[in-house]
All heavy atoms as an XYZ file, in Angstrom:
706
protein
N     127.364    136.570    111.585
C     127.209    135.209    111.573
C     125.756    134.772    112.003
O     125.173    134.046    111.403
C     128.277    134.432    112.460
C     128.295    133.068    112.185
S     129.110    132.657    110.722
C     129.808    131.062    111.022
N     125.341    135.283    113.125
C     123.978    135.029    113.757
C     122.915    135.452    112.724
O     121.854    134.895    112.635
C     123.822    135.692    115.039
N     123.131    136.605    112.194
C     122.166    137.074    111.154
C     122.012    136.240    110.021
O     120.901    135.917    109.478
C     122.569    138.525    110.523
C     121.608    139.080    109.733
O     120.476    139.005    109.993
O     122.070    139.618    108.589
N     123.075    135.607    109.486
C     123.001    134.642    108.383
C     122.249    133.428    108.765
O     121.393    132.871    107.939
C     124.480    134.300    107.996
C     124.529    133.727    106.609
C     124.217    134.650    105.388
O     124.543    135.939    105.684
O     123.665    134.260    104.484
N     122.456    132.859    110.013
C     121.679    131.703    110.458
C     120.237    132.121    110.583
O     119.262    131.235    110.114
C     122.143    131.301    111.780
O     123.538    131.114    111.732
C     121.549    129.954    112.160
N     119.759    133.267    110.988
C     118.397    133.616    111.115
C     117.802    133.807    109.709
O     116.648    133.206    109.475
C     118.330    134.981    111.834
O     119.147    134.860    113.048
C     116.840    135.310    112.139
N     118.507    134.263    108.857
C     117.988    134.505    107.506
C     117.714    133.234    106.842
O     116.773    133.027    106.101
C     118.946    135.441    106.668
C     118.337    135.811    105.334
C     119.182    136.858    104.692
N     119.017    138.168    105.410
C     118.199    139.005    105.174
N     117.280    138.846    104.246
N     118.055    140.258    105.686
N     118.637    132.243    107.020
C     118.521    130.906    106.313
C     117.448    130.085    106.921
O     116.909    129.232    106.253
C     119.927    130.211    106.495
C     120.909    130.816    105.591
O     120.676    131.454    104.725
N     122.178    130.468    105.863
N     116.938    130.377    108.112
C     115.821    129.687    108.755
C     114.519    130.197    108.313
O     113.476    129.551    108.836
C     116.116    129.648    110.330
O     115.747    130.945    110.800
N     114.484    131.188    107.626
C     113.128    131.616    107.179
C     112.476    130.721    106.134
O     113.048    130.057    105.406
C     113.242    133.041    106.498
C     113.729    134.106    107.512
C     113.835    135.495    106.796
N     114.362    136.466    107.719
C     114.478    137.644    107.469
N     114.251    138.104    106.221
N     114.856    138.558    108.355
N     111.073    130.790    106.226
C     110.364    129.893    105.344
C     110.469    130.302    103.952
O     110.474    131.554    103.637
C     108.916    129.866    105.720
C     108.695    129.173    107.106
C     107.186    129.291    107.537
C     106.936    128.816    108.887
N     105.604    129.379    109.344
N     110.576    129.391    103.016
C     110.658    129.642    101.588
C     109.676    128.838    100.919
O     109.447    127.663    101.178
C     112.069    129.438    101.007
C     112.082    129.665     99.559
C     113.059    130.254    101.763
N     108.851    129.387    100.003
C     107.862    128.753     99.214
C     108.011    129.117     97.689
O     108.570    130.052     97.403
C     106.451    129.198     99.561
C     106.147    128.997    101.107
C     105.794    127.556    101.335
N     105.405    127.287    102.810
C     106.164    126.944    103.762
N     107.513    126.783    103.534
N     105.748    126.858    104.944
N     107.610    128.118     96.856
C     107.580    128.342     95.503
C     106.158    128.295     94.968
O     105.266    127.294     95.321
C     108.387    127.230     94.655
C     108.177    127.389     93.222
C     109.843    127.322     95.158
N     105.663    129.298     94.181
C     104.366    129.330     93.800
C     104.201    130.150     92.411
O     105.157    130.639     91.786
N     102.946    130.209     92.057
C     102.620    130.941     90.805
C     101.822    132.297     91.023
O     100.987    132.328     91.962
C     101.794    130.001     89.912
C     101.327    130.806     88.626
C     102.337    128.726     89.538
N     102.274    133.388     90.387
C     101.654    134.632     90.596
C     100.273    134.578     89.851
O     100.106    134.334     88.698
C     102.528    135.752     89.938
C     101.821    137.188     89.983
C     103.887    135.757     90.527
N      99.268    134.945     90.706
C      97.843    134.986     90.242
C      97.277    136.428     90.104
O      96.371    136.646     89.398
C      96.920    134.111     91.077
C      97.236    132.637     90.950
C      96.976    134.580     92.442
N      98.067    137.417     90.648
C      97.617    138.707     90.544
C      98.789    139.645     90.629
O      99.609    139.426     91.589
C      96.583    139.108     91.534
O      96.342    140.492     91.484
N      98.916    140.714     89.836
C      99.882    141.774     89.925
C      99.399    143.119     89.692
O      99.978    143.987     89.272
C     101.059    141.473     88.860
C     100.620    141.610     87.453
O      99.372    141.678     87.225
O     101.389    141.538     86.529
N      98.168    143.264     90.187
C      97.373    144.558     89.954
C      97.833    145.663     90.837
O      97.818    146.780     90.484
C      95.850    144.219     90.193
N      98.471    145.349     91.975
C      98.832    146.343     92.956
C     100.326    146.700     92.687
O     101.062    145.946     92.264
C      98.547    146.018     94.418
C      97.119    145.835     94.731
C      96.776    145.184     96.046
N      97.265    143.711     95.936
C      97.412    142.969     97.019
N      97.213    143.393     98.231
N      97.680    141.704     96.839
N     100.658    147.983     93.059
C     101.980    148.311     92.888
C     102.907    147.707     94.003
O     102.653    147.742     95.186
C     102.004    149.931     93.108
C     103.514    150.587     92.885
O     104.065    149.981     91.871
O     103.779    151.529     93.453
N     104.024    147.130     93.491
C     105.067    146.473     94.357
C     104.448    145.369     95.048
O     105.017    144.998     96.164
C     105.710    147.558     95.231
C     106.441    148.591     94.502
C     107.267    149.467     95.436
C     107.995    150.521     94.685
N     108.812    151.351     95.528
N     103.410    144.707     94.736
C     102.733    143.622     95.441
C     102.265    142.563     94.378
O     101.640    142.888     93.325
C     101.683    144.020     96.293
O     101.988    145.083     97.168
C     101.022    142.883     97.114
N     102.511    141.286     94.650
C     101.915    140.292     93.889
C     101.171    139.255     94.769
O     101.599    139.155     96.006
C     103.019    139.590     93.009
C     103.536    140.458     91.879
C     104.141    138.973     93.881
N     100.239    138.610     94.318
C      99.614    137.503     94.958
C     100.131    136.182     94.373
O      99.958    135.985     93.213
C      97.972    137.659     94.855
O      97.613    138.884     95.243
C      97.374    136.549     95.729
N     100.652    135.414     95.273
C     101.198    134.112     94.908
C     100.453    132.966     95.510
O     100.182    132.898     96.706
C     102.658    134.062     95.383
C     103.398    132.801     94.998
C     103.475    135.235     94.891
N      99.997    132.036     94.539
C      99.336    130.808     94.972
C     100.301    129.658     95.173
O     100.953    129.321     94.189
C      98.294    130.505     94.035
C      97.283    129.420     94.461
C      96.045    129.236     93.632
O      96.374    129.095     92.301
O      94.908    129.279     94.113
N     100.482    129.140     96.288
C     101.244    128.039     96.607
C     100.388    126.814     96.839
O      99.603    126.711     97.742
C     102.150    128.334     97.855
C     102.983    127.065     98.219
C     103.002    129.490     97.656
N     100.570    125.713     96.095
C      99.896    124.546     96.132
C     100.632    123.408     96.885
O     101.993    123.449     96.879
N     100.026    122.567     97.503
C     100.641    121.536     98.133
C      99.698    120.278     98.098
O      98.428    120.432     98.137
C     101.058    121.822     99.707
C      99.880    122.050    100.509
C     100.453    122.239    101.910
N      99.334    122.276    102.929
C      99.004    121.243    103.624
N      99.671    120.088    103.483
N      98.059    121.345    104.581
N     100.101    119.089     98.193
C      99.288    117.901     98.233
C      99.718    117.001     99.440
O     100.870    116.891     99.802
C      99.394    117.111     96.852
O     100.692    116.910     96.622
N      98.778    116.451     99.988
C      98.976    115.536    101.190
C      97.955    114.389    101.090
O      96.800    114.469    100.648
C      98.750    116.366    102.463
N      98.464    113.329    101.759
C      97.497    112.149    101.786
C      96.394    112.284    102.737
O      96.767    112.745    104.008
N      95.247    111.939    102.455
C      94.094    112.006    103.390
C      94.184    110.886    104.423
O      94.371    109.772    104.070
C      92.763    111.909    102.702
C      91.526    112.279    103.616
N      91.017    111.434    104.465
C      90.904    113.340    103.614
C      90.068    111.964    105.117
N      89.911    113.113    104.679
N      94.137    111.179    105.761
C      94.364    110.151    106.686
C      93.423    108.913    106.629
O      93.788    107.834    106.898
C      94.276    110.958    107.892
C      93.567    112.167    107.757
C      93.924    112.445    106.296
N      92.192    109.245    106.399
C      91.238    108.070    106.330
C      91.045    107.412    104.996
O      90.966    106.300    104.864
C      89.848    108.614    106.824
C      88.776    107.516    106.743
C      87.467    107.932    107.439
N      87.570    107.905    108.883
C      86.651    108.299    109.678
N      85.581    108.703    109.258
N      86.847    108.324    110.958
N      90.973    108.270    103.874
C      90.560    107.727    102.619
C      91.735    107.414    101.733
O      91.530    107.057    100.548
C      89.627    108.801    101.913
C      88.363    109.027    102.793
C      87.973    110.115    103.246
C      87.490    107.926    102.972
C      86.918    110.478    103.997
C      86.355    108.070    103.845
C      86.054    109.336    104.296
O      84.959    109.529    105.088
N      92.944    107.653    102.188
C      94.102    107.247    101.344
C      94.114    108.005     99.984
O      94.478    107.301     98.972
C      94.331    105.808    101.309
C      94.676    105.249    102.600
O      95.397    105.945    103.365
O      94.375    104.083    102.998
N      93.458    109.097     99.802
C      93.448    109.781     98.522
C      94.445    111.049     98.727
O      94.667    111.534     99.754
C      92.090    110.370     98.282
C      91.034    109.292     97.861
C      91.212    108.930     96.489
C      90.012    108.241     95.852
N      90.145    107.996     94.483
N      95.002    111.402     97.578
C      95.813    112.665     97.585
C      94.856    113.929     97.539
O      94.166    114.018     96.471
C      96.935    112.655     96.327
C      97.611    113.863     96.305
C      97.779    111.479     96.517
N      94.985    114.720     98.520
C      94.129    115.930     98.570
C      95.057    117.094     98.325
O      96.045    117.409     98.833
C      93.528    116.100     99.900
C      92.656    117.466    100.003
C      92.780    114.813    100.269
N      94.705    117.805     97.147
C      95.404    119.141     96.856
C      94.770    120.350     97.465
O      93.529    120.539     97.377
C      95.566    119.265     95.312
C      96.520    118.210     94.642
C      96.625    118.653     93.173
N      96.992    117.452     92.494
C      96.040    116.768     91.868
N      94.770    117.115     91.831
N      96.486    115.688     91.120
N      95.650    121.126     98.056
C      95.125    122.475     98.595
C      96.081    123.562     98.091
O      97.188    123.332     97.694
C      95.183    122.526    100.147
O      96.345    122.283    100.596
C      94.217    121.397    100.668
N      95.539    124.724     98.183
C      96.391    125.880     97.760
C      96.164    127.001     98.774
O      95.148    127.235     99.359
C      96.196    126.379     96.480
O      94.790    126.712     96.284
N      97.197    127.848     98.883
C      97.194    129.039     99.815
C      97.717    130.269     99.074
O      98.607    130.080     98.226
C      98.151    128.828    101.078
O      97.741    127.528    101.463
C      97.883    129.868    102.090
N      97.088    131.343     99.194
C      97.484    132.607     98.568
C      98.281    133.430     99.608
O      97.769    133.661    100.763
C      96.245    133.330     98.068
C      95.623    132.761     96.862
C      94.471    133.577     96.289
C      93.831    132.880     95.076
N      92.616    133.608     94.688
N      99.437    133.875     99.107
C     100.191    134.749     99.908
C     100.394    136.085     99.149
O     100.560    136.137     97.926
C     101.627    134.317    100.088
C     101.581    132.871    100.955
C     101.834    131.853    100.340
C     101.440    132.956    102.325
C     101.857    130.519    101.056
C     101.490    131.801    103.007
C     101.783    130.617    102.408
N     100.393    137.240     99.937
C     100.635    138.508     99.353
C     102.100    138.818     99.595
O     102.638    138.754    100.646
C      99.720    139.579    100.004
C      98.390    139.391     99.893
N      97.646    139.715     98.681
C      97.410    138.772    100.709
C      96.386    139.340     98.798
N      96.193    138.871    100.043
N     102.850    139.062     98.409
C     104.291    139.188     98.538
C     104.754    140.601     97.961
O     104.307    141.035     97.096
C     105.097    138.020     97.846
N     105.797    141.107     98.611
C     106.302    142.415     98.211
C     107.321    142.052     97.001
O     108.141    141.327     97.202
C     107.158    142.968     99.358
C     107.752    144.364     99.124
N     106.938    145.506     98.953
C     108.978    144.724     98.958
C     107.688    146.468     98.680
N     108.852    146.123     98.688
N     107.059    142.845     95.963
C     107.888    142.803     94.737
C     108.472    144.205     94.541
O     107.802    144.994     93.725
C     107.063    142.291     93.701
C     107.779    142.138     92.330
O     109.010    142.012     92.424
O     107.267    141.969     91.303
N     109.646    144.586     95.078
C     110.135    145.892     94.923
C     110.262    146.421     93.515
O     109.961    147.639     93.210
C     111.510    145.994     95.664
C     112.064    147.357     95.737
C     111.334    148.370     96.599
O     110.775    147.940     97.624
O     111.194    149.457     96.183
N     110.810    145.647     92.575
C     111.021    146.098     91.260
C     109.791    145.836     90.317
O     109.904    146.098     89.100
C     112.280    145.308     90.723
N     108.617    145.365     90.799
C     107.508    145.109     89.947
C     107.902    144.160     88.728
O     107.506    144.283     87.656
C     106.919    146.426     89.411
C     106.012    147.013     90.319
O     105.290    146.387     91.060
N     105.960    148.338     90.434
N     108.722    143.088     89.127
C     109.394    142.253     88.132
C     108.444    141.093     87.786
O     108.496    140.563     86.718
C     110.708    141.715     88.672
C     111.643    141.091     87.731
O     111.453    141.633     86.485
O     112.287    140.269     87.995
N     107.650    140.564     88.627
C     106.843    139.376     88.491
C     105.423    139.803     87.916
O     104.887    140.800     88.274
C     106.708    138.633     89.774
N     105.067    138.937     86.975
C     103.639    139.135     86.359
C     102.935    137.862     86.461
O     103.413    136.742     86.750
C     103.919    139.522     84.906
C     104.703    140.748     84.776
N     104.131    142.072     85.102
C     105.920    141.088     84.460
C     105.099    143.003     84.904
N     106.257    142.453     84.519
N     101.638    137.921     86.041
C     100.714    136.778     86.142
C     101.230    135.661     85.406
O     101.639    135.752     84.186
C      99.258    137.199     85.629
C      98.732    138.264     86.589
C      98.413    135.980     85.523
C      97.365    138.725     86.126
N     101.196    134.437     86.011
C     101.671    133.252     85.396
C     103.119    132.852     85.657
O     103.550    131.743     85.482
N     103.929    133.819     86.187
C     105.248    133.539     86.518
C     105.383    132.610     87.728
O     104.588    132.723     88.741
C     106.079    134.867     86.839
C     106.192    135.805     85.540
O     105.890    135.371     84.491
O     106.729    136.932     85.790
N     106.299    131.783     87.772
C     106.630    130.916     88.996
C     107.777    131.687     89.673
O     108.826    131.996     89.174
C     107.166    129.550     88.493
O     106.216    128.898     87.736
C     107.458    128.711     89.704
N     107.594    131.944     91.029
C     108.469    132.685     91.861
C     108.665    132.034     93.102
O     108.000    131.272     93.520
C     107.917    134.097     92.204
C     107.711    134.941     90.954
C     106.520    133.933     92.941
N     109.916    132.380     93.637
C     110.370    131.988     95.026
C     110.058    133.066     96.053
O     110.461    134.179     95.813
C     111.825    131.416     95.000
C     112.244    131.051     96.483
C     113.641    130.536     96.410
N     113.685    129.187     95.933
C     114.345    128.791     94.765
N     115.121    129.666     94.156
N     114.417    127.591     94.396
N     109.242    132.802     97.118
C     108.941    133.866     98.032
C     109.604    133.468     99.406
O     109.811    132.262     99.695
C     107.509    134.093     98.143
C     106.730    132.949     98.496
C     106.968    134.853     96.968
C     105.291    133.184     98.888
N     109.989    134.547    100.202
C     110.571    134.150    101.503
C     109.842    135.008    102.603
O     109.491    136.091    102.441
C     112.068    134.606    101.592
C     112.758    134.411    102.778
S     114.417    135.065    102.798
C     115.307    133.706    101.951
N     109.702    134.445    103.714
C     109.065    135.008    104.809
C     109.810    136.292    105.325
O     111.033    136.216    105.350
C     108.897    134.035    105.954
C     107.948    134.398    107.030
C     107.879    133.198    108.142
O     109.003    132.507    108.321
O     106.813    133.056    108.687
N     109.226    137.234    105.782
C     109.920    138.491    106.228
C     109.061    139.109    107.215
O     107.894    138.618    107.685
C     110.152    139.399    104.988
O     110.934    140.558    105.449
C     108.930    140.010    104.405
N     109.409    140.318    107.772
C     108.658    140.973    108.789
C     107.485    141.609    108.168
O     107.392    141.744    106.890
C     109.525    142.135    109.368
C     109.828    143.182    108.378
C     110.669    144.254    108.978
N     111.145    145.269    107.879
C     110.492    146.310    107.564
N     109.145    146.488    108.035
N     110.914    147.085    106.695
N     106.415    141.892    108.926
C     105.168    142.400    108.335
C     105.459    143.771    107.658
O     105.990    144.645    108.209
C     104.261    142.630    109.632
C     104.727    141.722    110.599
C     106.275    141.599    110.348
N     105.072    143.857    106.377
C     105.292    145.026    105.582
C     104.042    145.811    105.454
O     104.086    147.040    105.206
C     105.773    144.650    104.242
C     107.073    143.956    104.150
C     107.462    143.285    102.825
C     108.246    144.864    104.666
N     102.898    145.150    105.620
C     101.599    145.894    105.588
C     100.536    145.050    106.272
O     100.937    143.955    106.917
C     101.135    146.131    104.169
O     100.762    144.895    103.496
N      99.339    145.252    106.172
C      98.310    144.449    106.864
C      98.345    143.058    106.510
O      98.196    142.149    107.313
C      97.004    145.065    106.584
C      95.751    144.367    107.338
C      94.517    144.947    106.851
C      93.255    144.224    107.547
N      91.973    144.862    107.117
N      98.566    142.754    105.113
C      98.501    141.418    104.651
C      99.882    140.753    104.176
O     100.049    139.645    104.106
C      97.517    141.243    103.460
C      96.115    141.555    103.891
C      95.233    141.553    102.679
O      95.455    142.053    101.611
N      94.112    140.928    102.769
N     100.810    141.691    103.912
C     102.123    141.237    103.368
C     103.095    140.936    104.461
O     103.501    141.687    105.294
C     102.784    142.318    102.490
C     102.075    142.548    101.111
C     102.995    143.248    100.089
C     103.249    144.751    100.456
N     104.022    145.482     99.461
N     103.477    139.555    104.366
C     104.507    139.067    105.273
C     105.534    138.318    104.475
O     106.359    137.574    105.068
C     103.847    138.173    106.423
C     103.367    138.842    107.601
C     101.839    138.991    107.409
N     101.354    139.669    108.710
C     101.028    140.902    108.818
N     101.183    141.701    107.814
N     100.606    141.388    109.977
N     105.471    138.398    103.172
C     106.459    137.618    102.278
C     107.075    138.501    101.373
O     106.529    139.678    100.959
C     105.665    136.541    101.569
C     105.141    135.476    102.519
C     103.922    135.553    103.264
C     105.688    134.211    102.840
N     103.789    134.424    103.985
C     104.764    133.564    103.673
C     106.849    133.542    102.399
C     105.102    132.249    104.140
C     107.085    132.260    102.815
C     106.227    131.645    103.813
N     108.203    138.125    100.726
C     108.779    139.060     99.706
C     109.214    138.112     98.515
O     109.631    136.964     98.832
C     109.898    139.870    100.163
C     111.127    139.229    100.811
C     112.164    140.220    101.307
N     113.118    139.487    102.006
C     114.239    138.817    101.473
N     114.391    139.045    100.105
N     115.105    138.232    102.108
N     109.288    138.613     97.342
C     109.756    137.757     96.160
C     111.201    137.805     96.169
O     111.865    138.798     96.219
C     109.155    138.358     94.835
C     109.677    137.656     93.687
C     107.645    138.456     94.803
N     111.809    136.558     96.125
C     113.321    136.431     96.156
C     113.787    136.407     94.753
O     114.643    137.218     94.515
C     113.698    135.211     96.986
C     115.216    135.005     96.805
C     113.286    135.113     98.326
N     113.075    135.549     93.907
C     113.439    135.579     92.454
C     112.325    134.962     91.700
O     111.479    134.261     92.064
C     114.765    134.572     92.329
C     114.535    133.195     92.736
C     115.707    132.358     92.513
O     116.432    132.591     91.508
O     115.932    131.460     93.240
N     112.416    135.289     90.409
C     111.437    134.777     89.412
C     112.116    133.609     88.698
O     113.160    133.613     88.173
C     111.111    135.770     88.203
C     110.214    135.213     87.286
C     110.424    136.937     88.961
N     111.589    132.390     89.039
C     112.128    131.037     88.591
C     111.791    130.816     87.101
O     112.751    130.411     86.325
C     111.616    129.938     89.407
C     111.976    130.006     90.798
C     111.366    128.911     91.706
C     113.479    129.993     91.127
N     110.556    131.164     86.732
C     110.200    130.940     85.371
C     109.192    131.929     84.872
O     108.208    132.146     85.630
C     109.621    129.438     85.244
C     109.227    128.885     83.745
C     108.685    127.525     83.824
O     108.907    126.818     84.848
O     108.038    127.242     82.790
N     109.373    132.415     83.641
C     108.420    133.329     83.160
C     107.243    132.780     82.494
O     107.388    131.596     81.976
C     109.135    134.228     82.040
C     110.222    135.016     82.665
C     109.795    136.336     83.324
N     110.992    137.043     83.843
C     110.724    138.094     84.753
N     109.499    138.414     85.108
N     111.872    138.821     85.191
N     106.121    133.352     82.440
C     104.915    132.776     81.811
C     105.152    132.852     80.368
O     105.708    133.886     79.834
C     103.663    133.553     82.242
N     104.686    132.049     79.592
C     104.775    131.958     78.145
C     103.724    132.771     77.487
O     102.610    132.899     78.016
C     104.796    130.678     77.645
C     106.044    129.836     77.890
C     106.080    128.518     77.046
N     106.324    127.421     78.090
C     105.829    126.331     78.153
N     104.839    126.039     77.155
N     106.170    125.367     79.033
């Protein structure tokens, strides 16, 4: 029961795969937009995450859901949960 609560509290992000060159690893770009405090403009930023993809299932352009996990390597702290939409 406690394990289920911990797993559910992990961060989840949705982003687009921008690189699948490495084995079992994809680079996912997650974009977000926020209002600028002074200029009242919408500012868009993006962050790249390295995510573990055990089955090499995701490819460039796919929209994926990633979840926070324990450190898997120097840069990988996320894993691919599912591929939401395939690239056309």
